[in-house]
C-alpha positions, 0 to 999 in steps of 0.5 A: 498146190503151193500158195506160191503168191504167198511168198513169191509176189510177182515171181511167176509174172511173164518177163520182158525180153532182154534186148539183143544177143542170145544170152542165158538168164545167168548171163552166159553167152552162147556163141553166135552161130548157136543163137536162134534167130528172133528168139525172145530171150527172157530176163532172169526171174527176180531174186527174193530176200534171204527171209523170203527164200527160207519161207518158200522152202518151209512152205515147200517142205510142207507140201512135199512131206505129203505122198507123191500123189499129192505133190504140187502138179509137175509141169509136163508138156503134152505127149510126155508119158510122165512117171513121177520121181520117186524110189527105185522099185524092186527088180526082177532078173530077165527069165532068159538069164535068171540070177544065181550067186554062182553067176554073179561071182563069175560075172564079177570075175569076167568083168575085171578080166583082162584076157577078154580083150585082144591085148590081154590088157583091157577089161570092163573095169577100165571104162567102168571103174568101181572107184569112179561110180563105174564110170571113168571120169574122162571126157571120152573113153579110150580102148585098144591101143589108146584109141579115143572114142567120140563119147563119154562113158556112162555109169552102170549103177542102176543100168539093170533099169535101162531098156536100151544101151549105149548113148545111141541105143544100139543094144537092147540088152546087157548081154548085147551091150557087153558082147559088142564092146568085147568084139569091137576092134576100137574097144577091147579088140577081142574075138569069140575063139580067143576068149573061149580058148583063154578061159578054157585054159584056166581050171578055176574058170571052167569050174566056175562056168560049170557051177553058174551054168550047169556044165563046163561049156564055155561060150561068148554067150555064157561070158556076157550072160555072166557079165550082164548078171553081175552088172544087174547087181550094181544098184545105187544106195539110199541117197538124201532124197530117198531118205527124204521120201522115207519120212526123213524131213530134214534129209533135204536142205532148204536149197534142195527142197526149192530145187526139187520144186524147180525140177518138177515145175519151172525148170522143166526137167521132169519132161525128160528126167522122170520115174524112179531112175530119173530117165525116160530112157528116150532119145533127145536132140539137145543141139550138141551134135556139132553137125558139120564140124569137127566133133560132129556126132549123128547119134541115134541116126547111125542106128535107125537111119531116121532124119528125126534121130540126127543128134539125138542121144539117150537121156541118162540116169541123174542118180549119182549125177554128182559123182559121174562128171563130166556130162553129156555124150561128148563129156565136154561139160561140168554140172554148172555148164549143163545147168546154164545150157539148159537155163538158155534153152541150149543151142539151136543151130543155124543152117549155113547157105550150103545147108539150106536144102540138107535133109539131115540137118538136126532139129532141136527137141521141141521140149527145150526152151529158155527158163529165165532161171536166176542165180539162186534158182540154179544154186538150188537145182544143183543142191537137189541133184547132189541130193540124188548121189549116195555115199561113196563105197569101196569095191575090192576087185578080185584077183582074176590072175589067180583064184578069184573070190566074190569080194564086194564090200556090203 
């Protein structure tokens, strides 16, 4: 364990509650309707001198140079199936859809193919743009006839690590996720018959399906298998945090080193963002469902019909997080705003008189609590999160209108 007392006298002392209002440690007030009645608001942790911050970072750098099993103990709540953060493991393709280079190339073509949509104008890449780290940079996605979704587009980078898909987890495979999007009237507005007919009319596609699957048969199932195979190749590259784990001790700045320690301890991030892909793959209610209001989204409840899932959404990966703004299921926040929200313990809805007996009234996740982080803490956390993003890469799109070719830049 790091001897915090050597560098941070009083840093871990219990803080006195601030009088009045629900205000975050960073000084950002929450809307009155979101405040938790009677909740004590903790004062921000004391700031250190510049020299003390440098000394603390030096001490932490020594601790985190060790093997992860010897790192300072993470702050984990009871019942959390914690797995230490680290480098991504080797990946094995599913047995019911094995990998092949021919299938990858076909999947890449289909990923950029607008003929899969009813309008002939929309492809998977419209929402998962390679130049935007396979997200779209929008608040929420739009689909057929510019129909606006209620939800933000998540990145496809490292999607192969997931066990459920969409913010509400309604698909249990990448193949099913692709099928749902193609057939959804509000998204790609396609149909199986139209998709098959269009692709069968193109000799190049017929030849490539034969190469990938061993016969010329074209089906929607084969289309989604090929797309899913391509998407499983979309892995992040080494970032500053990975290089640090590989022994490059200066790959993380002093601020990022302090942020790493906060991430695993006082800031409590690893209760949900753990493991090599920085997600527990679970669903949590962060108090952002807008229940009973214009932007209401019931989240996971629409899939399971369980009251405990009202307002719950899947924990996203934090790899490449600085490239995939805006954030949350509704895309309403930038990174600084997200950090301030977590520091405040996230909004807690109050029941109105009409909602007193409402069985679906959402309950915020028990893992959320005010953190009392100061301005330097928030800056350090941000520095660590930024270390999880790799360098941008260019991805040359195949020409799906003519004779496509595999053209990813290595």
